[in-house]
C-alpha positions as CSV (number, residue, x, y, z in Angstrom):
1,M,76.5,-5.6,-39.0
2,H,75.7,-2.5,-37.1
3,T,75.1,-2.3,-33.5
4,H,72.3,-0.7,-32.0
5,D,71.2,-0.4,-28.3
6,V,68.5,-2.4,-27.2
7,D,65.8,-0.6,-25.7
8,Q,65.4,-2.9,-22.5
9,E,62.9,-0.6,-21.0
10,L,60.5,-1.6,-23.9
11,V,61.5,-5.4,-23.8
12,D,60.8,-5.3,-20.0
13,A,57.2,-3.7,-20.6
14,A,56.3,-6.5,-23.0
15,T,57.8,-9.1,-20.9
16,E,55.6,-7.9,-17.9
17,V,52.6,-7.8,-20.3
18,A,53.1,-11.3,-21.5
19,R,53.5,-12.5,-18.1
20,T,50.5,-11.0,-16.3
21,R,47.9,-10.7,-19.2
22,C,48.5,-13.6,-21.3
23,Q,47.0,-16.3,-20.1
24,G,45.1,-19.1,-21.7
25,D,44.3,-19.7,-25.4
26,R,43.3,-16.4,-26.2
27,H,46.2,-14.1,-25.6
28,T,49.3,-15.5,-26.3
29,M,51.6,-12.6,-27.3
30,A,52.4,-9.1,-26.1
31,A,54.0,-6.5,-27.9
32,A,55.3,-2.9,-26.9
33,A,56.1,-0.1,-29.2
34,R,58.4,3.2,-28.1
35,A,56.2,6.1,-29.7
36,A,58.5,9.4,-30.9
37,D,57.4,10.8,-27.8
38,G,59.0,8.7,-25.8
39,R,55.7,6.9,-24.6
40,I,55.4,3.1,-24.5
41,V,52.4,1.4,-25.9
42,T,51.3,-2.1,-25.3
43,G,49.0,-4.5,-26.4
44,V,48.2,-8.1,-26.7
45,N,47.0,-10.6,-29.3
46,A,43.7,-11.9,-29.9
47,Y,43.7,-15.4,-31.2
48,H,41.2,-16.9,-33.1
49,F,40.9,-19.4,-35.8
50,T,40.1,-17.2,-38.3
51,G,43.4,-15.4,-37.8
52,G,42.5,-12.4,-35.1
53,P,45.1,-9.9,-34.8
54,C,48.7,-10.1,-33.6
55,A,49.6,-8.3,-30.6
56,E,52.0,-6.0,-33.0
57,L,49.1,-4.8,-34.7
58,V,46.9,-4.3,-31.7
59,V,49.6,-2.0,-30.6
60,V,49.5,-0.4,-33.7
61,G,45.5,0.4,-33.5
62,S,46.1,1.3,-29.6
63,A,48.7,3.8,-30.4
64,A,46.8,5.7,-33.0
65,A,43.9,5.4,-30.4
66,Q,46.2,7.3,-27.9
67,G,47.5,9.7,-30.6
68,A,50.8,7.9,-31.0
69,H,51.2,7.9,-34.7
70,D,54.6,7.8,-35.0
71,L,56.4,4.6,-33.4
72,K,59.9,4.2,-33.3
73,T,60.7,0.9,-32.0
74,I,58.7,-2.5,-31.1
75,V,59.1,-5.5,-29.8
76,A,56.9,-8.7,-29.2
77,V,57.4,-11.4,-26.7
78,G,55.4,-14.7,-25.6
79,D,56.5,-17.5,-23.5
80,R,59.3,-18.2,-25.9
81,G,60.5,-15.0,-25.2
82,V,61.0,-12.1,-27.7
83,V,59.8,-13.2,-31.0
84,P,60.1,-11.8,-34.6
85,P,57.0,-10.8,-36.2
86,C,55.3,-12.8,-38.7
87,G,55.3,-12.3,-42.4
88,R,51.8,-10.1,-42.4
89,C,53.1,-7.9,-39.5
90,R,56.4,-7.3,-41.2
91,Q,54.5,-6.2,-44.4
92,A,51.9,-4.1,-42.0
93,L,54.8,-2.4,-40.0
94,L,56.8,-1.6,-43.0
95,D,53.8,-0.1,-44.8
96,Y,52.8,2.3,-41.5
97,F,56.3,2.5,-40.3
98,P,59.0,2.5,-43.3
99,A,62.0,3.2,-40.7
100,L,60.6,1.1,-37.2
101,Q,63.1,-0.8,-35.5
102,I,62.3,-4.2,-34.4
103,V,63.9,-5.5,-31.5
104,V,64.1,-9.6,-32.4
105,A,66.1,-12.5,-30.5
106,T,69.3,-13.7,-31.6
107,P,70.4,-17.2,-30.6
108,T,73.3,-17.5,-27.9
109,A,74.9,-20.0,-26.3
110,S,73.1,-19.6,-23.1
111,A,69.1,-18.6,-23.0
112,P,68.0,-15.8,-25.5
113,S,68.2,-12.3,-24.4
114,P,68.0,-8.9,-25.8
115,S,71.4,-7.8,-27.5
116,A,72.8,-5.1,-29.2
117,T,73.7,-6.5,-32.7
118,F,71.8,-5.2,-35.2
119,S,70.0,-7.8,-37.9
120,R,68.7,-7.4,-41.4
121,T,66.5,-10.0,-41.1
122,P,64.0,-10.1,-37.7
123,T,63.6,-14.0,-38.4
124,S,67.1,-14.4,-37.2
125,G,66.1,-14.8,-33.8
126,P,67.1,-9.9,-29.3
127,T,68.5,-7.3,-31.8
128,T,67.3,-4.0,-33.0
129,S,66.3,-4.5,-36.8
130,S,65.5,-1.9,-39.2
131,M,62.6,-2.5,-41.9
132,R,63.7,-3.7,-44.9
133,R,61.5,-3.7,-47.9
134,H,63.6,-6.9,-49.6
135,R,63.6,-8.9,-46.2
136,P,63.0,-12.6,-47.0
């Protein structure tokens, strides 16, 4: 296991967007990404029974629209706290940003909170994880 510092400002930004913008059934998750130039880009999912985009993919589009084409770190937050990306998002994030770091939750004796433990699998529940092509 490697140790990476968790970008707490990024987690806080996603948490604030989730708290203030994710109300009702249409928007249930928020995401925030840090671009190479340091700015933070946020977004929320657009839930729809046909498979609307997850918050992470909305952030990728928003970042591109703002001219931020190199994302370094991303995190998704919902009412359960920090959550890992779904399989579709993991694949899209890997295709767009092979070196992207993902903040994910780690289970603890107390409530989950961002930690600095490196995890190879974002599904293990927050740590910062590098994208890996052969993840389960």
